[in-house]
C-alpha positions in Angstrom: -18.9 100.5 77.3 -20.2 98.3 74.0 -18.6 98.0 70.7 -20.6 101.2 69.2 -20.0 103.1 72.5 -15.5 102.2 71.6 -15.7 103.1 68.4 -17.7 106.5 68.8 -15.2 106.9 71.3 -12.0 106.4 69.3 -13.6 108.6 66.5 -14.4 111.7 69.3 -10.8 111.3 70.4 -8.7 111.3 67.0 -11.5 114.1 66.1 -9.8 115.5 69.1 -6.7 116.0 68.3 -7.2 116.6 64.7 -8.8 119.9 65.9 -7.2 120.8 68.8 -8.0 122.2 72.3 -8.6 125.9 71.2 -10.9 125.1 68.7 -12.3 122.7 71.2 -13.1 125.3 73.5 -14.4 128.1 71.1 -17.0 125.1 70.2 -18.1 125.1 73.7 -18.1 128.8 73.8 -20.5 128.8 70.6 -22.5 126.3 72.2 -23.2 128.1 75.2 -23.9 131.4 73.5 -26.9 128.9 71.4 -28.2 128.1 74.3 -28.3 131.4 76.0 -29.9 132.8 73.0 -32.1 130.5 72.6 -33.2 130.0 76.1 -35.0 126.7 75.2 -34.5 123.9 77.7 -34.6 121.7 75.2 -31.7 123.6 72.9 -29.9 123.1 76.6 -30.4 119.5 77.0 -29.4 118.8 73.2 -26.2 120.7 73.8 -25.3 117.7 76.9 -25.2 115.7 73.9 -23.1 118.4 72.6 -20.5 118.1 75.7 -20.3 114.7 75.7 -18.7 114.2 72.1 -16.6 117.0 72.7 -15.7 115.6 76.3 -14.3 112.8 74.7 -12.2 114.5 72.3 -10.8 115.8 75.1 -9.2 112.8 75.8 -7.2 113.4 72.9 -5.1 115.8 75.1 -3.7 115.4 78.6 -4.4 119.1 79.7 -7.4 119.1 78.4 -8.9 115.4 79.4 -7.7 117.0 83.3 -9.3 119.8 82.8 -12.5 118.5 81.9 -12.3 116.1 84.9 -11.7 118.9 87.2 -14.9 120.1 85.9 -16.5 116.8 86.2 -15.7 115.9 89.5 -16.8 119.2 90.4 -20.2 118.4 89.5 -20.3 115.3 90.9 -19.7 116.6 94.1 -22.3 118.7 93.7 -24.4 115.8 92.7 -23.2 113.5 96.0 -23.8 117.2 98.0 -27.7 117.3 97.0 -28.4 113.2 97.0 -27.6 113.0 101.0 
């Protein structure tokens, strides 16, 4: 991780602490709705960037981070199965 990535991670973790888990969850739901309503593949890919930022914000709370990592590990397992 370079210096800018480290600073970004600190900023997002601080943001997560400020807004809390319920707001983070609301933001995820809002992003999902926008993607669903648009039906545009590019909008879905841009949402990944927003999810990436929110996953860093989840690191402010161990409960949120554990649940976020559960989802990450599920996707990792799927990728591993499909690349064997």
